[in-house]
C-alpha positions as CSV (number, residue, x, y, z in Angstrom):
1,X,-13.1,45.2,-42.4
2,X,-16.4,45.7,-40.7
3,X,-17.5,49.1,-39.6
4,X,-20.0,50.6,-37.2
5,X,-22.0,53.8,-37.4
6,X,-21.1,56.6,-35.0
7,X,-23.0,59.8,-34.3
8,X,-20.6,62.8,-33.8
9,X,-20.8,64.4,-30.4
10,X,-19.9,68.0,-29.4
11,X,-16.1,68.3,-29.2
12,X,-15.4,65.3,-31.4
13,X,-12.6,65.4,-34.0
14,X,-11.4,62.6,-36.2
15,X,-8.4,62.1,-33.9
16,X,-10.6,61.9,-30.8
17,X,-12.9,59.4,-32.5
18,X,-10.0,57.3,-33.7
19,X,-8.4,57.3,-30.2
20,X,-11.7,56.3,-28.6
21,X,-12.0,53.2,-30.8
22,X,-8.2,52.4,-30.9
23,X,-7.6,53.0,-34.6
24,X,-5.4,55.4,-36.5
25,X,-6.7,58.7,-37.8
26,X,-5.8,57.6,-41.4
27,X,-7.9,54.4,-41.0
28,X,-10.9,56.6,-39.9
29,X,-10.3,58.9,-42.9
30,X,-10.2,56.0,-45.3
31,X,-13.6,54.9,-44.2
32,X,-15.1,58.4,-44.4
33,X,-14.1,59.7,-47.9
34,X,-16.9,62.3,-47.7
35,X,-14.8,64.1,-45.1
36,X,-12.5,66.8,-46.6
37,X,-10.9,68.3,-43.5
38,X,-13.8,70.6,-42.4
39,X,-14.9,70.5,-38.7
40,X,-17.3,67.6,-37.9
41,X,-20.9,68.6,-37.1
42,X,-22.5,67.2,-33.9
43,X,-25.2,64.7,-35.1
44,X,-23.3,63.8,-38.2
45,X,-23.1,60.1,-38.9
46,X,-19.6,58.7,-39.7
47,X,-18.2,55.2,-40.1
48,X,-15.7,53.6,-37.7
49,X,-13.7,50.5,-38.7
50,X,-13.9,47.7,-36.1
51,X,-10.3,46.9,-35.0
52,X,-9.5,43.3,-34.5
53,X,-7.6,42.4,-31.3
54,X,-3.9,41.6,-31.4
55,X,-3.1,37.9,-31.1
56,X,-0.1,36.3,-29.5
57,X,1.4,32.7,-29.8
58,X,2.6,31.4,-26.5
59,X,6.2,30.4,-26.3
60,X,7.7,27.6,-24.4
61,X,7.7,28.1,-20.6
62,X,5.7,31.3,-20.7
63,X,3.1,32.3,-18.1
64,X,0.4,34.9,-17.9
65,X,2.7,37.0,-15.7
66,X,5.7,36.8,-18.1
67,X,3.5,37.6,-21.1
68,X,2.0,40.6,-19.3
69,X,5.5,41.9,-18.6
70,X,6.7,41.2,-22.1
71,X,3.8,42.9,-23.8
72,X,3.6,45.8,-21.2
73,X,0.0,45.2,-20.3
74,X,-1.8,44.5,-17.0
75,X,-2.8,41.0,-15.9
76,X,-6.3,42.4,-15.4
77,X,-6.6,43.3,-19.1
78,X,-5.2,39.9,-20.2
79,X,-7.8,38.2,-18.0
80,X,-10.5,40.4,-19.4
81,X,-9.6,39.5,-23.0
82,X,-9.0,35.8,-22.4
83,X,-11.7,35.0,-19.8
84,X,-12.3,31.4,-21.1
85,X,-8.6,30.5,-20.9
86,X,-7.8,32.3,-17.7
87,X,-6.6,30.1,-14.8
88,X,-5.5,27.4,-17.2
89,X,-1.8,26.4,-17.7
90,X,-0.6,27.9,-20.9
91,X,0.7,25.6,-23.6
92,X,3.3,26.3,-26.2
93,X,1.7,27.4,-29.5
94,X,-1.5,28.4,-27.8
95,X,-3.1,31.6,-29.3
96,X,-4.3,34.3,-26.9
97,X,-5.4,37.9,-27.4
98,X,-3.4,40.9,-26.0
99,X,-4.4,44.6,-25.8
100,X,-2.2,47.3,-27.3
101,X,0.2,48.9,-24.7
102,X,-1.0,52.4,-25.7
103,X,-4.6,51.4,-25.1
104,X,-3.5,50.3,-21.6
105,X,-2.5,53.9,-20.8
106,X,-4.7,56.4,-19.2
107,X,-3.1,59.4,-20.9
108,X,-2.8,58.7,-24.7
109,X,-0.8,60.7,-27.1
110,X,-3.2,60.1,-30.0
111,X,-5.7,63.0,-30.0
112,X,-6.2,66.7,-29.3
113,X,-6.3,67.3,-25.5
114,X,-9.0,69.5,-24.0
115,X,-10.5,70.1,-20.6
116,X,-13.0,67.3,-20.7
117,X,-10.4,64.7,-21.5
118,X,-8.2,66.1,-18.8
119,X,-11.0,65.6,-16.2
120,X,-11.5,62.0,-17.3
121,X,-7.8,61.3,-17.1
122,X,-7.6,62.8,-13.6
123,X,-10.4,60.6,-12.4
124,X,-8.7,57.5,-13.9
125,X,-5.3,58.3,-12.5
126,X,-6.6,58.9,-9.0
127,X,-8.3,55.4,-9.1
128,X,-5.1,53.7,-10.2
129,X,-2.8,55.7,-8.0
130,X,-4.5,56.8,-4.8
131,X,-1.3,58.6,-3.7
132,X,-2.1,61.3,-6.3
133,X,-4.1,64.1,-4.9
134,X,-6.0,66.7,-6.9
135,X,-7.6,70.0,-6.1
136,X,-9.3,72.9,-7.9
137,X,-7.3,76.1,-7.6
138,X,-9.8,78.3,-9.3
139,X,-12.2,78.7,-12.2
140,X,-11.7,80.0,-15.7
141,X,-13.5,83.0,-17.2
142,X,-16.2,80.6,-18.4
143,X,-16.3,78.7,-15.1
144,X,-14.3,75.7,-15.9
145,X,-12.2,74.2,-13.1
146,X,-8.4,74.7,-13.1
147,X,-6.9,71.6,-11.6
148,X,-3.7,70.9,-9.7
149,X,-2.2,67.5,-8.9
150,X,0.2,66.6,-6.2
151,X,2.5,63.6,-6.1
152,X,5.4,63.1,-3.6
153,X,6.0,63.8,0.0
154,X,9.4,65.5,0.0
155,X,10.5,68.8,1.5
156,X,11.4,70.3,-1.8
157,X,8.2,71.9,-3.3
158,X,8.2,72.2,-7.1
159,X,5.5,73.5,-9.4
160,X,5.2,72.7,-13.1
161,X,2.4,74.3,-15.2
162,X,1.3,74.1,-18.8
163,X,-1.1,75.5,-21.4
164,X,-1.0,79.1,-20.2
165,X,-1.1,79.8,-23.9
166,X,-4.1,78.1,-25.6
167,X,-2.4,76.9,-28.7
168,X,0.3,75.2,-26.6
169,X,-2.2,72.7,-25.3
170,X,0.2,69.9,-26.1
171,X,2.1,70.9,-22.9
172,X,-0.9,69.7,-20.9
173,X,-0.7,66.3,-22.6
174,X,3.0,66.1,-21.9
175,X,2.6,66.9,-18.3
176,X,-0.2,64.5,-17.8
177,X,1.7,61.7,-19.4
178,X,4.6,62.5,-17.1
179,X,2.4,62.2,-14.1
180,X,1.1,58.8,-15.2
181,X,4.6,57.5,-16.0
182,X,6.0,58.8,-12.7
183,X,3.1,57.4,-10.7
184,X,3.5,54.0,-12.3
185,X,7.2,54.0,-11.6
186,X,6.5,54.9,-7.9
187,X,3.9,52.1,-7.6
188,X,6.3,49.6,-9.1
189,X,9.3,51.0,-7.3
190,X,11.4,51.1,-10.4
191,X,13.8,53.6,-12.0
192,X,12.3,56.7,-13.7
193,X,14.1,59.2,-15.9
194,X,17.4,57.7,-14.8
195,X,16.4,58.2,-11.1
196,X,14.9,55.9,-8.5
197,X,11.2,56.9,-8.4
198,X,10.7,56.2,-4.7
199,X,13.8,58.4,-3.9
200,X,12.3,61.2,-5.9
201,X,9.0,60.8,-4.2
202,X,10.6,61.1,-0.8
203,X,12.7,64.1,-1.9
204,X,10.2,66.3,-3.7
205,X,6.6,67.3,-3.5
206,X,5.6,67.9,-7.1
207,X,2.6,70.0,-8.0
208,X,1.4,70.0,-11.6
209,X,-1.1,72.5,-13.0
210,X,-1.6,70.9,-16.4
211,X,-4.0,73.3,-18.0
212,X,-4.0,76.9,-16.8
213,X,-6.2,78.1,-19.7
214,X,-9.0,75.5,-20.3
215,X,-11.3,78.0,-22.1
216,X,-8.6,78.9,-24.6
217,X,-7.5,75.3,-25.1
218,X,-11.0,74.1,-25.9
219,X,-11.4,77.0,-28.3
220,X,-8.2,75.9,-30.1
221,X,-8.9,72.1,-30.2
222,X,-12.7,72.1,-30.6
223,X,-13.4,75.3,-32.5
224,X,-16.3,77.5,-31.8
225,X,-20.1,77.2,-32.5
226,X,-22.8,79.9,-32.6
227,X,-24.0,78.7,-29.1
228,X,-20.7,79.6,-27.5
229,X,-21.4,82.3,-24.8
230,X,-18.8,84.6,-26.3
231,X,-19.2,83.6,-30.0
232,X,-19.6,87.1,-31.5
233,X,-16.9,88.7,-29.5
234,X,-14.4,86.0,-30.0
235,X,-14.9,85.8,-33.8
236,X,-14.6,89.6,-34.0
237,X,-11.4,89.5,-31.9
238,X,-10.1,86.8,-34.2
239,X,-10.4,89.0,-37.2
240,X,-13.8,87.5,-38.3
241,X,-12.4,84.0,-38.6
242,X,-13.9,81.0,-36.8
243,X,-10.6,79.1,-37.0
244,X,-8.8,79.5,-33.6
245,X,-5.8,77.2,-34.1
246,X,-3.3,80.0,-33.5
247,X,-5.2,81.5,-30.5
248,X,-3.1,82.0,-27.4
249,X,-5.4,84.1,-25.1
250,X,-8.2,83.1,-22.8
251,X,-11.9,83.4,-23.5
252,X,-11.8,87.2,-22.9
253,X,-9.0,87.8,-25.4
254,X,-6.3,88.3,-22.7
255,X,-2.8,86.7,-23.0
256,X,-2.4,85.1,-19.6
257,X,1.4,85.2,-19.8
258,X,1.3,89.0,-20.0
259,X,-0.9,89.2,-16.9
260,X,1.6,89.0,-14.0
261,X,2.7,91.9,-11.9
262,X,6.3,92.0,-13.1
263,X,6.9,95.3,-14.9
264,X,3.4,94.7,-16.5
265,X,3.1,98.3,-17.7
266,X,6.4,98.1,-19.7
267,X,5.3,94.8,-21.3
268,X,2.0,96.3,-22.3
269,X,3.7,99.2,-24.1
270,X,6.2,96.8,-25.7
271,X,3.4,94.6,-27.0
272,X,1.3,97.4,-28.4
273,X,-1.9,95.5,-28.2
274,X,-4.7,97.9,-27.1
275,X,-7.6,95.4,-26.9
276,X,-8.7,91.8,-26.7
277,X,-7.3,89.5,-29.4
278,X,-5.6,86.2,-30.2
279,X,-2.4,87.1,-28.4
280,X,-0.2,89.8,-26.6
281,X,-3.0,91.8,-24.9
282,X,-2.2,91.9,-21.2
283,X,-5.6,93.2,-20.0
284,X,-6.4,96.4,-18.2
285,X,-4.2,95.6,-15.2
286,X,-2.2,92.7,-13.8
287,X,-4.1,89.7,-12.5
288,X,-7.5,90.8,-13.8
289,X,-8.1,87.4,-15.4
290,X,-9.3,84.6,-13.1
291,X,-6.9,82.0,-14.5
292,X,-3.8,84.2,-13.8
293,X,-5.2,85.2,-10.4
294,X,-5.8,81.6,-9.4
295,X,-2.3,80.5,-10.4
296,X,-0.7,83.4,-8.5
297,X,-2.8,82.8,-5.3
298,X,-2.1,79.0,-5.5
299,X,1.6,79.7,-5.9
300,X,1.7,82.1,-2.9
301,X,-0.2,79.7,-0.7
302,X,1.9,76.7,-1.4
303,X,5.3,78.4,-1.0
304,X,7.2,76.7,-3.8
305,X,11.0,76.5,-3.8
306,X,11.1,76.5,-7.6
307,X,8.7,76.7,-10.5
308,X,8.7,75.7,-14.2
309,X,6.3,77.1,-16.8
310,X,6.1,74.9,-19.9
311,X,5.6,76.5,-23.3
312,X,6.4,75.6,-26.9
313,X,8.7,75.8,-28.9
314,X,12.5,76.3,-29.2
315,X,14.2,73.7,-27.0
316,X,15.4,76.5,-24.6
317,X,15.3,77.2,-20.9
318,X,14.9,80.8,-19.7
319,X,16.2,81.2,-16.2
320,X,16.7,84.9,-15.4
321,X,14.7,88.0,-14.8
322,X,16.3,91.5,-14.5
323,X,19.0,90.3,-12.2
324,X,16.5,89.3,-9.5
325,X,17.1,85.5,-9.8
326,X,19.2,83.8,-7.1
327,X,22.8,83.0,-7.8
328,X,22.3,79.3,-8.3
329,X,19.6,79.7,-11.0
330,X,22.1,79.4,-13.8
331,X,23.6,76.3,-12.3
332,X,20.2,74.8,-12.0
333,X,19.3,75.7,-15.6
334,X,22.5,74.0,-16.7
335,X,21.5,70.9,-14.9
336,X,18.1,70.9,-16.6
337,X,19.8,71.6,-19.9
338,X,22.2,68.6,-19.4
339,X,19.2,66.3,-18.7
340,X,17.1,67.4,-21.6
341,X,19.5,68.7,-24.2
342,X,17.9,72.1,-24.1
343,X,19.9,75.3,-24.1
344,X,19.9,77.6,-21.1
345,X,19.3,81.2,-22.4
346,X,19.6,84.5,-20.6
347,X,16.4,86.3,-21.8
348,X,16.1,90.1,-22.0
349,X,13.4,92.5,-23.0
350,X,10.4,90.4,-21.7
351,X,8.2,91.0,-18.7
352,X,4.9,90.1,-17.1
353,X,5.2,86.4,-17.5
354,X,4.7,83.8,-14.8
355,X,8.4,83.0,-14.5
356,X,9.2,86.7,-14.3
357,X,6.7,87.2,-11.5
358,X,7.8,84.1,-9.6
359,X,11.4,85.3,-9.5
360,X,10.6,88.9,-8.6
361,X,8.0,87.9,-6.0
362,X,9.9,85.2,-4.2
363,X,13.6,85.5,-5.2
364,X,13.6,81.8,-6.0
365,X,14.5,80.0,-9.2
366,X,11.9,80.1,-11.9
367,X,12.1,78.7,-15.4
368,X,10.3,78.9,-18.7
369,X,10.9,75.8,-20.8
370,X,10.2,76.0,-24.5
371,X,9.6,72.4,-25.3
372,X,9.9,70.9,-28.8
373,X,10.9,72.4,-32.1
374,X,9.0,73.8,-35.0
375,X,6.2,76.2,-35.4
376,X,3.3,76.7,-33.0
377,X,1.0,75.0,-32.6
378,X,3.3,72.0,-32.6
379,X,1.8,68.9,-34.4
380,X,0.6,66.1,-32.2
381,X,2.9,63.7,-34.0
382,X,5.9,65.6,-32.7
383,X,5.1,64.9,-29.0
384,X,6.5,61.3,-29.1
385,X,9.9,62.8,-30.1
386,X,10.2,65.5,-27.4
387,X,8.3,64.0,-24.5
388,X,11.4,62.1,-23.3
389,X,13.2,65.4,-23.1
390,X,10.4,66.8,-20.8
391,X,10.5,63.6,-18.7
392,X,14.2,63.8,-18.2
393,X,14.1,67.5,-17.4
394,X,11.3,67.2,-14.8
395,X,13.0,64.2,-13.2
396,X,16.2,66.2,-12.9
397,X,14.2,69.2,-11.6
398,X,12.9,67.1,-8.6
399,X,16.5,66.7,-7.5
400,X,17.5,70.4,-7.8
401,X,17.4,70.9,-4.0
402,X,20.7,68.9,-3.8
């Protein structure tokens, strides 16, 4: 197999390089035996195998349209890959080239997901689906935008957010894949998650905040370099280590899910963290961190009827808070559990989270969903297994106003 040389760019990982060139991470590793798992260095030269296109033998009676549907690719991509044959009548036995269905997607489940990839995917989704609208609800501690997407026109307003904890960045990827799949179903007017997509669109206005903590996410998936504006502080708060794969906090060492004004003082005492660190430090007061403040202000302004915060892991749905939840919260949690297979759980002894604040502030149903199973951070390979559960749960959530 032929290879090409590639110069590593800031933020590159083997998975990201492999995804960019449409190859598997194992194929990349096979052609770079000098790599032993250490972080790649910007400017480093690596080899990338050139992937040959997939080929397809035309069957009797097939057309470009039927092949596009059969192979789950767009006519535009088929035309691009078969420019010389395009417009001609296909013959039985003719060989054409077809792209990989995963390569046709905007949101790919093949590499670590950070704030830069999120921005690229947002731009691509807006071009493909103009009915998706986006806005910036605030900035992170390091000035990165915190995005929200809206899809739907219904009277029931639902919020879903992810990556409040940095090492749970995989929830951002799951939510973005959901937006793409749902938008595609709306455009094609087909079923989605067992529901009619256009009916969901007319019933619910869904707002998604896919990455509440972009600074922390980038720290986890890209690591840290000496030119990082908080390099010395972060390494010190991380116990002297430059490995941040278990980091949950933002770039100021504050755990954003301990930042909300819902018995914040009690949670701070319970956690016992007296300063910045990888997790559990709730800051000096509620809503001191720009990410938590932005999410709270956005939630107040938009007047949501329900909200779901996605975390990992445990396959559980937390639905209560100190008896402040409305009566129908348990019934709604049971509906979400039936759709996803997750277990509704009455949670005690926990405060200051987004779900806690939403319930106490508005008296409306709020949920924390612990997606997937295993040990955080969940491996990327696991997402394909539990993404259908998230899809079914969110599709069911958009009907909760019934």
